[in-house]
N, C-alpha and C positions, 0 to 999 in steps of 0.2 A: 091219779096216779100219784101224786105228791102231796101231803097232807102235812099239817103243823102239829107236830108231837106237844105233849102234855109240857114238857120243860122247855119249849120255846124254841127247839132245835126244828130240823126238818128230817123227815123219814119216809122212806119208800112205804107205799100201801102193802096190804100183806100180800097181795098176788104177784107182786113185782119182782124180777131179782134180775141182776147184770153180773155176769162173771167178768172175772178181770180180763178176760181174752175180749171184750165188747168193744172197746176203741181199740185194741192192739190190732184186731183182723182188721179193721179199716183202713189201717196204715202197714199192711203187710209187703207194701212195695220196699220198704226201707232193708228187708231180709235180702242175705245176698242170695243170689241166683241158686238155685239145685237145691234149696232150704225146703225142708217138709211144708207144705200149704197148711195155712190156719183155718179154723174150723171158722169159717165166714158166717155162719148160720146164726150162729151166736152172738154177731156181732149185730144183728138186727132187733135185738131188744126194745121194747119200748118204754123201758124203764130210764133211759138215759135221758134226763132233761135236754131238751132243745128250746134255747134261748131265743126269745123274739128280736130280731135284727134292729142295732141302732142305726139311724138313718141322717143322713145331711143332703138334704133335696134343695133345689132352686123354686121358690114359690114367686110365681109372678103376680098373686095377690098382693104379696108383701110389698110396701114401699122401699124403694133402695135405699141401703144405708142401714136396713133393719134385720135383726134375728129375732125370729121366735123360738124358743126353746120348749119343748113338751118333755116333761118327766115321767117315767112309768115304773113300775114294780115289774116282778117276774110274771104275774098273770097279764100283764098289759094294763093294768088299772091305772088310772092315774095318781100322781104323788102329789098333794097340795102342801103349801106352807115348807118348802123346802129350799135350801139354798143353792144357788147355780152362781158360779165363776167363769166368766167370760175372760181368756187369754188373749191378749193382742201382741203379736210379734212384729216388728216394723224392722226393713233392711235397707240401709242407706250406704252408699258406697263411701260418702265423705264422713257419717258417723258412724257407721258400725250397725250392729243390733239394738234394740230396745224394745225391754218388756214394758208391757201395761195391764193391770187387772181391773174387770168391773165386776161388781157384785149384783146378785138380784135373788128375787125371791117367788118361787112360784104361788098362782094364785088358788083358789077352790079348784080350777078347771086343772091344774098342774102344768098352766104355762106362765111364760114370763116372756117378756120382751124387751130386746135391748135395740135402742133407736139411734138416728144421727150419727150413724158410725161411717169411716171411710171406703171408700171405693176403689181400691189401688192393687195393681198386681206385685207390689214391695210388701203388703200387708195381710197377714195370715191371723186367722181368729180360731180359737179351740175352746169348747164348752166341756166343761167339766162339774163335776159334784161330790161330795162326800158322804159316807154313811159311816159313822163312828170310825175306825181306822180305814175302812177300805175307800178307794179313789176310784171314779168312773170318767171314761171321758171319749168324746166323740173324734171323728178325725178331722184332722185342720182344714182349713178351706178359705177361699178368695171371694169378697162379696161381689157379686156383678153391678154393672153400672146402672141396670135399669131394673133390677129386681132385687127383692130378699131372699133370705135362706130359713129354711125349716129344718128343726133339729130335734129327733125324736132319740132322747138317752133313756136307758133303763137303767135301776138301781136296785141293789140287792143288800139283803143284810150280810153282815161280816160274821164270819166265825173262824176259830182255829183249832177246832177239834174235829180231827179225821174221824174219831170212833162213832159220833152221831152228827156230826153238823154236816160234812161234804161227803160226796162220793166222788174221790179223785182217783184217777189210775194214771202213771206216769209211763213215758216211753223215751229211751234215750239212746243217742249213737255217740260214739267215742270215737275220732279219728286222730292217729299217730303218724306222725311224720319226723324222720331224723334231721337234724340240722347239724352244723360244723360241730359244735360243742354244746346239744341241748336237744332235750327230745320236745319237740312240739305237739301240744295234745290240745283238741278242740272238741267240744262238747255240747251237744244239745239236746236239751230236757224238753220235751211236749208234756205240758199239764193239761191231762182232760179232766174238766171238771163237770159232772154229770148232774148236778143237783141246783136248786135256785138260790144257792145262797154264794158269797166270795169267800172263797178260803184264802186266811191271811196266815203265812207260814210263821210259827212262833219257835227260835231255836233250831231251824232243820239246817244242818251242818252237814255238806258231804266231804267226809274225811278225805284227806288228799296227803303223799307223802311229804315229811317235814321240811324238806327241802325245796317243796314248791317255790315257785316265784312267776312274777309278770302276769298276773291274772287279769285278764281284759274282758269285758263284757261288749256285746253289740247293742249299739243305741238302738231302742226300739220306740214305737209310739205311746206303749204303755210304762208303767213303773215296775215291771217285773224283772228280774235281774238277779245277780250274785254280788256279795261281798265278800271281799278276801278277809280270812280270820288267820291270823298269822301263827306257824306252827300247827294248824288244825286243817284247814281246809277251806270252802265256800259257803257262805249262809244265803239262803233262798231269802228273797226279800220281793215284796211287791203285793197286788191285787190279784189274785187268780180267779176271774169271774167264769160264770157257766162258759161252755166250751171248751177251745182250744186256746193254751197259752204256750208260746214257745220261750224258751230262754235259751239264748246261745252265748258260751265265752269260751276262751281260752287259756292255758298255762302252761309253764316250761319246768322240765328237771334239769338239772345240770349232768353232762355227758361226757366222758373224758376218753374216749375210743376204745371201749370195751366190745365184745364178741356179742355179750347178750344184756339186754336191759329187763329189770322186773318193777314194776309198779303195782300198789293197790289203789284203787279209787271206790270213794265211797257212793252210793247211789240214791237217786232221789225216793221218797215213800211210795208204796203202792206199784212197784214198778210192776209192767206187764210184757215189756217187750226190751231188748239190750241187744244193739249190733254194735261189735268193734271191727273198724277200719285201720287200715295201715299201709301206708305207701311202701313199695316191696322194692328192696333193693334185690339185686341179683342172688339167688341161694338162701333169703333171708325166710324166716320161719315166724308166723304170728300163734301163738298159743294162750288159750284162755280158759282159765280153771273151770272144769265142769262144762264146758262147751264142746260141740262136736268140733271137728278138725277144720282149720280154716283153708276155704278155697282162694284160687287166684281169678282174679278178674281183671279188666278194663274199664274203668270208671268213666264218667260222663266228658272227661277232658281228655281220655284217651291215654291215660296213666294206669299204668299195672299196679293192682292192689291186692293185700292178703284182706279178706273177709268172713267172719263169723258171727252168728246170733243165737240166742235164745229167747225161746216163747215161754214166759212163766203159766203153767196149766193151774186149773182150778183143783184146790187143794194142796198146792205143792207149797212148800216152806218159801218163804220171802226173802228176795236176793237185797243183802242189806250192801254188799261190797262185791268188786269185783277183781280177779288177781289177773294181770295180763304180762305177758313174757314176751320178748322181741330177742329172737335167737339167729346164731349166726350172720351176726351184722360183718360187713367189710370192714377191718380194721385200717387206720391209718398208717402210712409208710413213714420213715424217719424225716421225709422231706421237710414236713410241718414243725418237728421239733428242732431240727437244725436251723430254720428259719427264725424260730423264735431264740434261739442261743445266740445267732448272728445280730439280731435284733438288740438285744441287752447287751452285747460287746459294742454296738453302735451307741447305746446310750451311755455306756461308761466312758467310753472314748470322748463323746460329747463333754461331759463334765469335766474331764482331765484338761481338754483345750480351754473351756472356759474358766478354769481355774489359774492356768497359766497365764492368762490376759492381764495386765495390769488393768485396776479398776479405773485409775485415770484415764487411760486410753480408750475407753468404751465411751460411746456418744448415748446420749439421752434413746434416741431412736431406737438403737439397738438393745437398752436396757427393756424399754416397752415390748419390741419384740421378742425378748425371751421370756418376760413374762407371760404374754399371750400363747407362747409355744408351751410354754409349762402348764399352763392353764390346761390347754389343749391336751396336751399330754396326760393329766389328770382325768378329763372328762372322757378319753379315750379308755384310759385303764378301767374306770367305774363302767363305762358301757360293756366292755368284755367281760369283768367279773360278776354283772348283773345278768349275761346274757342277752344282752340287747343287741351285739353284733356277733359275728362269727369270727373264727379265726382267720380266714382269708382278708376279711373287710379290716380286722385287727392290723394283720402283718401290712398290707398297702398301705394304709393310713399311718401305720408306724415308720413305715421306710419315708415316708412323704414329709413327715416331721422332722425324722433325723436328718434330712437332706436339708430342708429351710434351716433348722437349727445349725447345722454346720455351715452353711450360708452365711447366716447371721454373725456365727463366732469368726468367719474368716475376714468380714467387711468390718467387724469391730475392733481388731487388731492395729494399733497404730503403727508409725514406721519404726524400725529397729533403731536402738541406739548405739553408735559403736564405741565401744568404751576401750578398744585399743588405743 
């Protein structure tokens, strides 16, 4: 099925072919209910490489405190004379976390053994290796007290060339939710690698609106993820080995209470399927350019949402970006703005009172309280500006700080002097 090309890359045999729908069809459950069914027959193509599994098993034949590592290639052949790293993570209530790394090299049989290791519930081990820029790792485990562990790890040649080296198909889900003063966007990208190589993306940047902020990636066992690129978007990074590689991250856009929101987001290469979901307020509409009309449904958590999706068909132009509109959003009433103005007046009043108090009458403790409160005011304003907190939280915290500052100023005033 797979053969090595003359230029060193990997190519499909002449009789093999995989359409874009090969992987997306297997994941059709992410499409909204009522969406046309996908062509499942095309998803069974034998051309999609299925990697042999990595395993981490207890081995009763191995002595306690030992780990035998077996390194293999895409065809399950042993890989001799290759470096192996054993990561050791120890957790302690008194000392916190400590990390240690041991090095090893596989012999002619593709194996190496680490011995005399500790067996304890607070010590975890992880086997990893590198091939060029690619990194591969087995699942972490804890050593038993009366036996060792046998780890089988596969390594693949790396490539960054999608045109000849790797068969990559991606699927994406975008979820939008309106917050008090921001739009929260969560994205999941499933990268399906159907070739016996590891894809290392180079400068693959998913464009986002210029005012995006607060990019946060979900921690995963692998090294795949995204990095924020200011004013541009997010850059994919990591080793995308054969099989499925999920990337999950979130970001935000500022929101000032308008009745509609427009945004455009870049998409991963070789997109086979895209689903857009939005938490639905009463009367709200979700529109995605080039997609069918969104439908309303109840998600797994019992919340109503609007959903639409698109399956990229064979021969169709690739989808590089998506334009999303949220319309008829409920706009906030005047209460929010009145509360903000009252808070601003309270700040001015507090400063005026503070300036009237003679410096000689203010205690050292009161000065410290003022400095602390001013620092907390600054932290609160920064959090509000960055979109880390919404207006309700901001207003509540603001009122509490104003009350505390007023109390400090009241207690710091000394006895009045009778000048009559």
